[in-house]
N, C-alpha and C positions, 0 to 999 in steps of 0.2 A: 287797662292794666296799670297804667301811669298813676290814675287816680285814687288807686287801692295801696300804694306803696306809703308805708309808714317814713316820712323823712327823717324824724328825729332817730328813729333806730336804726333807720339804713346808714345815717350818717356816722353813727357811733360802731357800728357793726363793721363800716368799711374801714376807720380810722384803725382797728385793732387788727384786723385781717390785714390791712398792708402794713404795718407795723411787724407782724409775725413773718409776711414774705420778706423784708428786710432782714429780720435777723435769720431766715432760712439761708439766703445766701452768703450773708456773712459768717455763717457757720464754718463754711470751707475753711477761712482761716484761723479758728479756734482749734487749738491743740494740732496744730500742722502736721499732715503725715502724706506721705505719697498716695494721693488719692487715684493712681493708676494700677494700686494693687487691691485685692479683694479684701485683704483683712484691715486695710485701711479704710476703704470706700465701705465696705458692709459690716465692719465690727469697732469702727472709731479707733482703730489701731489697740483695742484691750487698753483703753487707757483711762475709762472712767471709774473714778473712787466712790466711795460708799453713797454720798449723797445725790451725786448726778447719776449713777445706779438707779437709786431710789426712784428720783424723779422721772427717770427712763422707762422704768418697769412700771411706774405707777400710770405714766402716759400711755405705756403699751396694754396695760392690763383694764384699767378703768375707763372705758372709752366714751364715746357721744352716745352708742347704743344702749351704755349701762345707764347713761342720764335720761334716756328716753324711755327703754324698755322696762325698768325696774320699776318706777312709778306707774307704768301701765300694766303690770301684770299685777301689784297690788290694788291697783284702780278695778282692773276686770276681776280677779279671782282671789283678792284680800288677802290673807295672812300666807298663802301660798307663794306669793311673790316674794317673802322674806329669805326663802330657801337661799339666797345669795348670799345673806349674813353667816351662816353656819360654813358654808362653801369657802367663802374667803378665808375663814379662820382654819379649818381644816388643812388647807393647801399649804400653808407656810411651813409646817413641821415637814411635809413631804418635800417641801425646796430645800430645808436644812439637812436633810439626810441624803440628798441624791445631789443637788447642784454643786455643790462645791466639789465633789470629786470630778463631776463632769467637768467644770471648768478647770480644775487642775491637768487632767489628762488633755484636755482641749489645747490646753497653754502649752504644755510640755512638746504636746507633737503637732501642732500647728492646724487642729481642727477648726472650720469654720463653721460648720453644720452638725447636728446631730448623725446624720448621714455619714459624715467624716469617720466619725466615732463608729458607728455601726460596721461599716466596711472593713476597717482594721482588726475591731473586737472579734469580729465573725469571720474575717478573711472572706467577706462573699459581695461583691459589688453588686450582686443581685436583689440581696435583701437591703442593701444601702439604696437602693432606687425605690424598692417598693416603699420603704419609710420616707422617702424624698417626696415620691409623687403622692402619698396618702397627705402628707404634710401639704403641698401645694392645694389638691383637691379642695382640703377641708377649711384653706385659708379664703379660696376667692370668695366664697359667698360672705365670708366675716368681712373682708374688704367692702363688700357689696352695702353691709348694713352699716359701715361707717358713714358711705355715702348717703344712705337713707338718714343716717341722724341729720346731717346738714340739710337734707331736702326738707324735711319735716320742719326745721327751723326757719329757713329762708322764705319757705311757702307762707308762713305766718306773719313774716313783712310785706309780703305782697310782691315779691321779685319775681322775675319771670325765672322759673326752676330751671328747666332744662339749659337755658344760656349761662345761667349763676352756676350750676355746677360744671358745667363744661371749663369756664374760665377757672373757677378753684382748680379744677383739677391738671389744668394746664400749667397753672403757676406751681403746682405740688410738683408736678413731673419734672419741671426745670431744675426746682432749686433740690430737689433729691438726687439728680444726676449730677449736679454741681459738686453738692455737698457730703451726699451720702448719709450713713446714720448720725452723725454730726447734727445735720439740721432739724431731725425730729426731735434729738435728745435734747438741744437747747431750746428748743420750744417747747418742749415738755414743763420745765420748770414755770414758764409763761403759763402754759396751759392749766396747770394746776393751781397757781394762785388765782387765775380767774374765776375756775369752778369753786376753788374754797370760798371765794369771796361771794360768788352767786348763791351757794347753799347757804351760808351763815347768813346773808342777810334774809333770805329765803324763811328759814326755820323761825328768824325772828320777827320779820315783817309780817309774814303772812297772819300767823296765828293773832297778832294784834288786831289786822284788818278783818279777821274773821270772829272773833269775841275770843280767843283763847282755846288752848289745847283741848279744856273741857268741852267747851263748845263741838271743838272738831270731832272728837272721838265721839260724842254724843249723836251725832248727825251723821256718823258712818254705820250704815248696817249690821247687826250685832253679827251677822253670819260672816261679815268679812273681814272681824278682827281675832276669830280664832281658826284655828286649821282642822276642819273636817275629819273624823277618825277614818273615811274612806281616802284621805289624801295622805296618811302617815309615811306609808311606805313610798309611795312616790315623791314625797319631799326629804325623805332622808336618804334614799338610793339617788336621786339627781344631785342632792348636795355632793354627796360622796362621789359621784360620778365625774362632776364637775371639777371637783378638787383633783383628782386623780389625772384628769385629762388637760388640764389650764395650761400647765408646764410642759405639755408634749408638743403645744403647737410651735411653728418653727419661729415666730415673733419672740415669744416666751425666751425660747433658748438663746435668740439673735441679743436680746437685751441681756441676758444673763454673762453670756461668752464676753460681751464687752467690757465686763467688770475687768478693773484693774488688779484685783487678787482674789485670792480666795477668801480673805478675811471678807472683802467688802460684799461678796455674796451670803457669807455666813451673816454678817450684819444687817444686810438688806432681808432675812428671812426673819431676822427678830424684829425690825420697824416697819416692814409691810403692812403688818396687820394693822397700822394705823389708819391706814385706808379704809378698813372696814366701817370705822366711825362716819368716815364722809359716806359711803354708802349707806348705812342706816338713817344718815338722814335725807339722804336722795329718795329712798324707798319712802320716807313719810310724805314725799310729796304727791304719792298718788292716794293718801287718806285725806289732805288737803283739798285735792280735786274733788273729791267726793263730797266732802263737806260743803266746798264753793258752788257746787251743783254745775260744774264744769259739762260740757255734752260734747263727747267725742266728733272728729269731723267725720265728713263721710268717706273724702280721700285716705285719711291715716288712722281712722279708729281711734281705738286708746294710745295708740303711740302718740297724739297730737295732743293729750291733756297738759303736759308739760308747760310747751309754748304758749297752750291757751290760757292757762292758769297765769302766766307771767304777762301775757299780751293785758290779762283783764285787770291785774291788781298793783303792776308795776309803772312806775310812768315811763313814757317813750324812750329816754336814754337808758335808764336802765333795763330796759327790755331788751334794747340792742346790745347792750353789755351781756345778757345772758344768752342769748342767741349766738352771739359771737364766741362765748366760752363754749357753748355746746359744738359749736361749728369746728373750732379750733381743737376741741377735745376730739373731732374726728378726722381732723388731717393728722396729727401725731400718729396715732396707732394705724391708721391706713399708709402710711409713709413707711412706719417699722415694718409692719407686714408685707409691703411690697418688695422691700429692701430685704428681707428673710427669704421670702420666695424666689428672689432673684439670685440670692447665694445659693440656695439648693437647688435652682436648675442650672446655675452657672458650674457650681463645683461637681454635681453629683449626676448630672445627666448629659450636659453639654461637654464637659472634660473627661467624663468617664467614657462616655459612649461615641460623641461625634469628633470631637477633636482631643485626643488623649496627648497630643505634641504640642498643643495651643500655648503660648507663653503666659506669663501672669497679667501681662497688660491686656491680652485677648480675653483673658476671664473675666477681669474687672467690666470691660466693656462690653461683654454678653450679659452680665449681672445689670449693668444700666440699662439697656436695650429692654430687658425681659421685665425690669421692674417698672417703666415706662409702659410696655404692653399689658401688663398684670393690673396697671391703675383703671387703664383707658377700657380694658375688657371690663372691669367691675363696675365702671360706670356705664357702658353699654348695657350691661345685665341689668343693672338698676331703674335705667330708663326704657328697658324694652320690655321687661318681664314683671307680672303682677308681683306687687310687694310680698304677697301672700307666700308667694312660691321663694323667695328671698328666704324669708323667715324659716319656713320648711327646712331650705337645705341648710341653712346654719346649725339648725337642731342636728341634722345629718353628721355635718362636721365633725363636733363635740364626741360623738359615738363613733365615728370611724375613726378618729386620732388615738382615743382610747386603745385601738388594738394594737398600736405600736408600744405600747408599754413594755412588754417583756424584750423586745430589742433594743430600748433604749433605757429606760431607768434599771430594770432588773438586771441588765448586762453590767451596769456599773459596779454591782456588787457580787455576781455571781458570773466568773469567768469561765465556767465549764458548760454553758448552754450551746447546744449544739446548732450550726446553723440551717441545716436543713429542717430540723423539729421547730424551730424557731419561725421559718418560711412558712411551715404547715400549718403553725398554731394561728399565725397573722392571715392565713388563708382562711382558715375555718372562722376567727372574728371577724374579717373584712365581708364573708359572703353571709354568715347569718344577720349580722347588722344591717345589712342591705337588704336581705330578705325581708326583715320586719319593717325597715322603713319604707319599703315598696309596698306591703301588705297594707301599712297603716296611711300609704299616700303622702308620706314624709310632713303629715301633719302633726304629729305629737312627739315626745321624748319620753312618753312611758307607754308598757304594753302590759296585756294582762296574760301571763304566762300560765296555759293550764296545767301543765305538770308541775306546776307549784301551788295548786289549789284556786288557779284564776287570781293569783298575788299580781297586783299592778305595780311595778318597779321602771325605774330608769332603763330603758331596751338596751343600753350600751353595756350593762354589766354580765348578764348572763352569757352574751358572747365572749366577751373578755374571758371568763371563768373557763370557758371551753376551750379558749386560746391558749391559757396557762397549763390546762390539764396535758393539750397535745404539746406544747413546747417541752415543760418539764417530762411528761410522760414519754415522748418520742427520744429525748436526749438522754433517762436513763434508760431505754431500750436499746439505743443505737452504741452506747457505751458498754451493757451487757455483752453485745454482739461483737465488741473487740472493734467498733470502727473508729479510726484515726480521729481525734479533736483537732479542731483548727489551732493555729499558733494563738497564743497570748500573752499577755506583758503582766508584770508582777504588780503588787499591790503600791509598790514604791511611784508608780507613773501616777496613781490616784493622789498621793501624800507629799511627794518631795518636789520642791521645786527647782526645776533645771532650765538652761538656758532656753530662751524660747524659738521653737521652732517656726520657720516660714510658711511651710506645707506640708502634708501628711504625705508620709512615705508612698512612692509608688510602687 
């Protein structure tokens, strides 16, 4: 094994990885706060301005797996892999409409998670718990995929994979426990810089080596340059579904709620599409690999093509730089995801059902422990389970989290929705989605619906429509029957700054 290690790549990789480890520990002193409180440890004290939030959300949403999987999908399925571009454009108007209002009411009333909002909006700990559990379940395979992104990169350098991943995640666990959300936030700026450098060098240098963009597209099979008509509906519905569910994930909401102002959230909805340019350039790497004749590895399939492309054409030190960019690009979202899942568990499961009288310090300590457990659980999952199953369950995560849309996004605008109708809608959506996933063996994100004339679309959308019909129809029926609606609060809570609450009312 020693003979296969690429020394120059490993040296650059180790220097950069060591550097971000130091930054992770130093982050505890950045914008100091009492890290024994969950709002400080898990939300950074809500102190992040426009550009810090931009880096945080960029590091949160554009992950190592994006760097690996988007080019792999373009390499394997051609233009269908470009669905990520329209979806990242559609998602930001959704953010602008919903997230500033959610941020405002969360700050005013001390919410740390979306489930905090759901609990008080519907006066329903049950619905809040269901939304929280859905988020945690959806996040675990997502965290595992970040580990997979690191694995693909370090395998290309010849490093023993299991030992290297374990060391990386021990370091991640420690500096996340010490610094909380501040660590991945500070590292996100470094991560984005490394990835922008890597991608810009790649899209300039590789075409020069390969003979130009004309040569590249001439050597890509024509069938992979355009989208076949049979994939049209799957393409646009998956893009739409992805845009709707992306900011329902706990890590996306955590990144948003950590902003210092409603204005910062609005500005980010306007400037985050800049990352779509980066995503488009990353997608081109799939076509570069096709033109260069890169062969996928047996161990990782098409997901190995970007590391293999860099290994083949870049000098050793820059290849190590690129692998570090991918790996650091995995640690940032993995840290944010584990922190957000721990916030949900501590606030909406532990505090709500197990230790209602627990102190604020206990709540933060529970979150730190759970964050570590989640990281190591995801690591064990990726080391023990066949990779294809991790990929399949990530597909399921998006379809499942989409079913929380009525309870979270729509409840920001519609205060009259009934708790029991919304719970029933969630149950219908989750049940039908799970049935479809099981029927397909968790192997695809699309399904051919016979009642729609065998239209093949994203499998999460019809369950969402059924969910909405039950939630809104049930609300109308219960109101017609004179059933008392739960307490609510007025629009001022969503629009007007008030002194920030420390915790939601009990």
